[in-house]
N, C-alpha and C positions, 0 to 999 in steps of 0.2 A: 487424616493419616490411617492407613489400613494396618492395624496392629498385628493381624495374623500374618501378613507378609514380612513385617519387621522381625517377628519371632522365629521365622523358619531357619535362618542361617544358624542362629545360636543353638537351636534344637538339633540341627544336623551335626554341628560341631560336637555337641555333647554325646550324641550317639556314636560318632566316629572315635571320640576319646575313650568311651567305655568299651567299644570293640577292640581298640588297640591295647587297652589294659588287659583284657581277657587273653588276647593273643599272646601278649608278653608273658603272662602267668603260665600259660600252657607251654610256651617254648622253653621256659626255664625249669619246668618240672620233668623229673625223670625218675623211674623206679628200675632198680637193677638187682640182679642176683649178686649178693656180696659175699656169701660164705655158704659152703655146704659140708656136712659131715655124714657120709654114707656108710662108713665102716668104723666100728669100734673094736677094741680088744674083747674077745669072747663073742657073745651074742650081740647083734646089732639092735639095742633097745633104746638108744638115745640119739637116733638120727634127727637131723633138722636141716632146714633150708632157711637162710636169713636173706631178707630183702632190705634194700636201703633206698631212702629217698634223698637223692643228692640235688634236688631242686630247691627252690626258695619259698615254695607254698605247700599247704597241706594237699595231698592228692587222694582222692577217692578211688577205691579199688573196685568200684562197681563195673562190672564187665571184664575185670581181670581174672585170669585163671593161669595155673601152672600145669603143663603136661610133662609127665615122666615118660621118657621114650626108650623103648627097648632097642638096643643096638643090633640085636640079632635079626629083627624083621622090620626095623624103622616104624613101629606102630607105638601108640600110646598104651601104656599098661596101667597108668593111674592118672586121673585128672583132678585137680584141686581148685574148687571155686572160691575166689577171694572176695566176692561181692559183699557189700555191707560193712566192710572195713575201710579204714583210711590210715595214712601214714603222714605225720607231721614232718616238716622239713628237717634235714640232717638227722633223721630218726630211723630206727630199725623195726623190722616186722619179722618175728621168728615163727616158723611152722614146724610143729613137731607131733609126735603121737603120745607123749607122756610128759606133762608139764612137771611132774615130780622128779624127772630125770634130766630135763633140759632147762637150763637157767633162762630166765626171761622169755619163756615161751608165750607167744600171744594167741596162738590158734592151734590147740591140740585136737586135730581134726579126726583122728581115727584111733582105734584100739589096736591096730595091726602093728606088730613089731616087724623090723626088716622091711619097711615100706619103700625104701629107696634101693633099687638094685645096685650091685657093686661094679657093674660095668663089663665091657664097654657100652656105655648108655649116654643119655643126655637129658638135661633139664631145660625146659623152654618156658618162657614167660610171655603171655599174650595179654593185650589190653582190650580186646574185643574187636579191634580193627586189623590186627596182625601181630606177627612175631616182633617183640621189642627187645628181648635179651635172651641169650641162650649159652650153654656151656656143655660141651661134651667132654667126657672123661674116660680114661683108660682106652682111648681109641678115637678115631675120627668118625664123625657121623654127620653127613650132609642132611640138611642145610644148617645144622645146629652148631658146627664148629665155626666160631668166629675167628677169622685170621688164622694164626698158626695153631698147631695142635698142643694141648696141654700134655707135657711129658711126665708130670709128677702125679702120684696116686695117693689116695687116702691109705691110712695104715690100720691093720687089725692087731697091731702089737703095742702101739703107743697112742696117746690121746692127742691127735692132730686133726686138722680140717683142711679143706681146700678153700683159700681165702684170697680175696683181692688185696694185693699189697703193692703200693700204699693203699689203705683203706679207702674204699669208694672209687678208686681209679678205673675208668672204663675207656680204654682205647679201642674197643671192639676187636681185641686180639686175646683169645684165651690163653695162649702160651706166654704172652707177656704180662697179662693182668693177674693171673692166678698162680699161687704158690702154696707150699705147705705152711700153714699157720697154726697158732694155738687155737683151741676151741674157745671162742669168745662170743656165743650167741647173745645178741642184744647189745653188743658194745663194739668199740673200735677194733679192727683186726690187728694181731701181733704176729710177727714172723716166728716160726718155730725153730729158727736157727740158734737161738740162745737157750732152748729148753722151754718146757711149758709145765705150769702147775695145773693140777686138776681143778676145774672151775667149780665154785660153789653154786648151788641152786639159790637164786635170789628171787623172792616173790615179786610179782609184776609191779605193784605200787612202789616198793622200795627201789626196784631197778630203775623205774622212771625217774626217780629223784637223784639217785646216785649218778646216772649217765647223762643228766642234764636235760632230760626231756620235759620235766616239770609238768605243770597242769596242761600244757599244750599237748604233750605226748599222751597224757591220760585221756584228753578229750579226742585226740586223733586216732586212738586205737580202742576198738571194743573187742570183746572176747566171746566166743561160742564154741561149743564142743559137739561133734557128731560122732556116732559109732561107726 
């Protein structure tokens, strides 16, 4: 009997099974823009962007980046490289400029205050192959307005944010998915309709335990700071 011929079918089946497993994992994975706060009372010193992994596996952010787009001329005024980070499933990733002012900030990438323009502008998330999520605010901005236009705006008099409500919902429609929410960086979004309490700044390790990320969240997220 020729053993090499006998083993070939099982080898092929194993390879196909492995390929199917990888494909399923990729199909279930999704990173979305979940919450933004571009305007605060007084000076804009505590701006942030929160991403959310609504998939079933850890997602590496190698090749991912965020472009902040100027609505006046449709050009990028700031780009944020997210390579070398990763996000665990059902977990958050918060980008800010000062982790002492933004709770649960994972990446304080800059010392610049007011780094997100107040609009009409857009935030676009890319995964290296193309645009995977976007939000335009305080005006329509093609091609970054998904579905209908968001009509609500962040406030410079009360502490609120632009949040996906319900948390993590993505129907590819800015007007339906995003509403005024309480500022909840690194945790589930809450509607601002019932009033909001000022959030406390929680250190990263403690936040990971409080919001259920546990050790997986700590392994899935690394931190770095650039000027």
